[in-house]
C-alpha positions as CSV (number, residue, x, y, z in Angstrom):
1,M,-22.8,21.5,-1.0
2,S,-21.3,24.7,0.5
3,E,-23.0,27.4,2.4
4,H,-22.7,29.6,-0.7
5,D,-24.8,27.3,-3.0
6,P,-28.2,28.9,-3.7
7,A,-31.2,27.3,-2.1
8,L,-33.4,25.2,-4.4
9,S,-37.0,24.5,-3.5
10,A,-38.0,20.8,-3.1
11,E,-39.7,21.1,-6.6
12,E,-36.6,22.7,-8.2
13,F,-34.4,19.9,-6.8
14,A,-36.8,17.3,-8.1
15,S,-36.5,18.9,-11.5
16,L,-32.7,18.8,-11.2
17,I,-33.0,15.0,-10.5
18,E,-35.2,14.7,-13.6
19,V,-32.6,16.5,-15.7
20,S,-30.0,14.0,-14.4
21,K,-32.1,11.2,-15.9
22,G,-32.0,12.8,-19.4
23,E,-34.6,14.2,-21.7
24,A,-36.4,16.0,-18.8
25,Q,-37.1,19.3,-20.5
26,R,-40.6,18.2,-21.4
27,E,-41.3,17.0,-17.9
28,I,-40.2,20.0,-15.8
29,P,-41.7,23.5,-15.6
30,Q,-40.0,26.1,-17.8
31,L,-39.3,28.3,-14.8
32,H,-37.4,25.4,-13.2
33,W,-35.1,24.7,-16.1
34,E,-34.5,28.4,-16.7
35,R,-33.4,28.8,-13.0
36,L,-31.3,25.6,-13.2
37,V,-29.6,27.0,-16.3
38,G,-29.2,30.4,-14.7
39,L,-27.5,28.9,-11.6
40,G,-25.1,26.9,-13.8
41,Y,-26.6,23.5,-12.8
42,A,-27.8,22.7,-16.3
43,V,-27.1,23.7,-19.8
44,R,-29.2,23.6,-23.0
45,R,-27.5,22.0,-25.9
46,L,-29.3,21.6,-29.2
47,G,-32.6,22.0,-27.4
48,E,-31.9,19.4,-24.7
49,L,-31.1,20.0,-21.1
50,G,-28.0,18.3,-19.5
51,L,-26.3,18.7,-16.2
52,T,-23.1,20.6,-15.7
53,A,-20.4,19.5,-13.3
54,S,-22.0,21.7,-10.7
55,G,-25.3,20.1,-11.3
56,M,-23.8,16.6,-10.9
57,R,-22.2,17.7,-7.6
58,R,-25.5,19.2,-6.4
59,V,-27.4,15.9,-7.2
60,A,-24.7,13.9,-5.5
61,A,-25.0,16.1,-2.4
62,G,-28.6,15.3,-2.2
63,K,-29.8,18.8,-1.5
């Protein structure tokens, strides 16, 4: 993670982890998935959330 990556709250990062597990859009708050999509960490495809390459790197970084 670089110094230019936007800060995520602990709850938002937990939501990012849930998205990485698949089918998380029902389990995370709408504001979280909207922010994750807005930041480019997740994308909605056919009503489902999935991680982008940036999201995968963020999960791998653990922050």
